[in-house]
C-alpha positions, 0 to 999 in steps of 0.5 A: 492476466494483466501485466505491465509490459508483459510478453504476450502468452500464446492462445490455447484452447478452442473455448478461448479462441471463441472467447477472443473472436471479435471483442472481448468483455472482461468482467472482473471485480475490483476490490479497492480499500474495501469498496466494491465496484463492478468493472467491465472493459472492452478489448480488441483482438490483435493477432495472437494477443489481446490489448486493452485500450490502456497504455502500458498494459496488455492481456495474454491468455493460455489454456490453464484451468484455475480453481479459484479467482486469480488476483493481479495488480491493476493501476494500484488496485487488485483485480480479480479475474472471474473464471467462467465455467468451462473457460480456461484462463491464464495461470502464470506464476508471479515472479518476485522482482528483487530489483524493484527499487533499483530504478529509483532515482538517486536520493534528492540532493540535500535529503535523506530517504525514508522507505515506508513499508506496510506490514506483511499479511495477517490472518485478519487481513486474509479474512477481511477483519479489522485489526486496527490499533487494538487487535494485535495478530502476528503475520501469517506465513504469506506475510512472513514471505512478504517480509523476506522479499522486502528485506531481499529487495532493500538489500540490493539497494546502494546505499543499503539501509541499516536502520529499521523502525516499526510501530508497537504492534507485533505485525509491524515488528515481525515484518521489520525484524524479518526484513532486517535479518535479510540485510544483517542478522545483527540489525536491531529494530527500533520501536516508534510508537507514533507509527501505530495504526489509526485507532477507530475505537472498540466498535470497529476492532476485530469485526468483519470489514463489511460490518465495521466499514460504515463507522470507520468511513464516517470518522474518516469523512469527518476528518476529511472535511476538517472536523479533525477533533472528531473521535470514533464512538466509544473512543479512539484517535482524533484526526488531530492526533493522527496528523500530529503523529504523522508529522512526528514520525517523519521528523524522527525518521529523518533525524535517524537517517541523517545520523546514519552513514547510509542517509536512509532508513526503513519504517514498517507501519500500517495501511490507514496511517500510511495513507494519511501520512502520504496524503499529508506529504503529497499535499492531496486532499485527505478524502482522495487518500482513502482510495490510495492502494497500500497493500501488505508488504508494499514500499513507498519512498519519500525524500526529506531535506536534512535541513527540514523545511516545512509548510503550514497546514491551516484553516483552508488547506487543500488537504481538507478540501478547502473547507474552513477548519477552526483552531488548527495549524500544523507545520508539515515537512516538505518532502519529495514523494518518490514512489507509492505502493511498490509491489513488484518484489512481493511473492504473490499478489498482495492482500487487499485489506 
């Protein structure tokens, strides 16, 4: 069990004591943005706890049996601890931390704050099926619980946001409505179509991720090297359209927050769109954003100047890996990225897809 600054748990069964004798090889599977990697790490036994050679992370164990894999967040990815037959592993319930945002710095002077959230889990997420922009499932019970916790966490902020936006898709709308109701049952959610998920075309939608992944990756890779007018087979978004939507969204959200006496607002959107938007304002290459962890119900935070200033994204932008891009320039709002993928408020380890 990995946890940030977690208190060590006491050793339990004799099988674990044998397991922890000397060096421990922890075999796990990291699932990150639909890419699967074998992962092995060595740790050293130190007294009654076992530490990885990784700063701020500890591992503790006790003798509880698990009937399934246990998922934990690890450096922004999801870690699945694999249970060995006959070997006990830790089974400690995850406690939601509704104070997860109270350690944020104050809103940057002269700025408004935007809380960018991903919608709660759907059955497509749970079953690892693509939903994108054309498949519109509701959130499932776990997603509803994530939305409740999102609202409880936002409610503890000072100032507390009182403006909520969502995309046109019902999973985002449901998440936003449930979260807003935790703050004030009278709050209305505004629909902002530019927050919609990236449309990878009809071939990807509704299919298992494993089958649709290649086509989606090809589209994303084309955009990442500057071919921003590339469109998925049989239709869908071009990269140019997605980038323009991201810039429009920031402008609309910042304007709404500026008019509010709270100086902040909440937007509930989708994973791929959120990765691209965050890459845009962080000024990191688009191909790096593909591995950015943005889980169901997470919160990312950006501060945007009230007097919006922009930078020009042009032909040789770092965003495209420095590859020359013809006939393209866009003015991107200069933002302060405060936090990405906050998950401590979630009731359980969040969905991967």
